[in-house]
C-alpha positions as CSV (number, residue, x, y, z in Angstrom):
1,M,9.1,18.1,-2.6
2,Q,7.4,15.1,-3.1
3,I,7.8,11.9,-1.1
4,Q,6.7,8.6,-2.1
5,V,7.2,5.9,0.4
6,N,7.0,2.1,-0.5
7,T,7.2,-0.8,1.7
8,D,7.8,-4.6,1.1
9,K,5.5,-7.4,2.2
10,N,7.1,-7.8,5.5
11,I,7.1,-4.0,6.4
12,S,3.6,-2.6,7.5
13,G,2.9,0.6,5.2
14,H,0.7,2.0,7.7
15,E,0.0,5.8,7.6
16,A,2.1,6.5,10.9
17,L,4.9,5.0,9.4
18,A,5.1,7.0,6.3
19,Q,4.6,10.3,8.1
20,N,7.4,9.5,10.3
21,V,9.6,8.9,7.0
22,E,8.4,12.2,5.6
23,D,8.9,14.1,8.7
24,T,12.6,12.9,8.9
25,L,13.3,13.5,5.3
26,H,11.9,17.3,5.3
27,Q,13.8,17.9,8.3
28,V,17.4,16.0,7.3
29,L,17.0,17.3,3.5
30,A,15.2,20.5,4.2
31,R,18.2,22.9,2.5
32,F,17.9,21.0,-0.7
33,A,14.2,21.0,-1.3
34,D,14.6,23.6,-4.2
35,H,16.8,20.9,-5.9
36,I,14.6,17.7,-5.3
37,T,11.8,17.2,-7.0
38,R,11.0,13.6,-5.7
39,L,12.1,11.2,-3.3
40,E,11.3,7.8,-3.5
41,V,11.6,5.6,-0.4
42,H,12.0,1.6,-0.5
43,L,11.9,0.2,3.0
44,S,12.5,-3.5,3.2
45,D,13.3,-6.0,5.7
46,E,15.7,-8.1,4.5
47,D,15.6,-11.3,6.6
48,S,12.1,-11.2,6.8
49,T,9.9,-11.2,10.2
50,S,11.1,-14.4,11.5
51,K,14.2,-13.0,12.8
52,T,14.6,-10.5,15.2
53,G,17.7,-8.2,16.5
54,T,19.7,-8.4,13.5
55,I,20.6,-5.2,11.3
56,D,18.1,-6.2,8.8
57,K,15.9,-3.1,7.9
58,R,16.4,-1.5,4.6
59,C,16.0,2.1,3.2
60,L,17.1,2.8,-0.4
61,L,16.2,6.2,-1.0
62,E,16.1,7.6,-4.4
63,A,16.6,11.5,-5.0
64,R,15.0,12.8,-8.4
65,L,17.0,16.3,-8.8
66,A,15.6,18.9,-11.6
67,G,17.3,18.4,-14.8
68,R,19.6,15.9,-13.5
69,E,19.7,11.9,-13.6
70,P,18.2,10.4,-10.2
71,T,20.5,9.3,-7.7
72,A,20.5,6.9,-4.9
73,V,21.7,5.6,-1.6
74,S,20.8,2.6,1.1
75,D,21.3,1.8,4.5
76,L,20.9,-1.1,6.8
77,A,20.1,-0.6,10.5
78,R,18.0,-2.4,13.5
79,T,15.1,-0.3,12.8
80,T,13.4,1.2,10.1
81,E,13.8,4.8,11.4
82,Q,17.4,4.0,11.9
83,A,17.6,2.9,8.3
84,V,15.7,5.9,7.3
85,T,17.7,8.5,8.9
86,G,20.8,6.6,8.2
87,A,19.9,7.1,4.4
88,A,18.8,10.7,4.5
89,H,22.2,11.6,6.1
90,K,23.9,9.6,3.2
91,M,22.1,11.4,0.8
92,V,23.3,15.0,2.3
93,S,26.4,13.8,1.7
94,L,25.9,12.8,-1.9
95,L,23.9,15.9,-2.6
96,D,26.8,18.3,-1.1
97,S,29.3,16.7,-3.4
98,E,27.1,16.8,-6.4
99,L,25.6,20.1,-6.3
100,G,28.8,21.4,-4.4
101,K,30.8,20.8,-7.9
102,L,28.1,22.9,-9.4
103,G,28.2,25.7,-7.1
104,R,24.3,25.5,-6.6
105,H,23.8,24.1,-2.7
């Protein structure tokens, strides 16, 4: 499972953030690793860095499954880490539903 992390200009895309995102996604989505060929993560700060304390960190998570159309979920949270975790859990629910219909997970 290949993971690509993208950030907007308001989020520092340093290596530690990318590694944290990858670790979280590998942990939460481990049972779907055989089905997911690539995950694209898009992190953004909806209100920029000028405001603090609001729920404005967004994680858009797009999964590309072998032989299927890409599927995406998103989550808003106070921190980038919370947004990634929230989106990952939403993806689990979505993949449970989609792959469960096919009897493949």
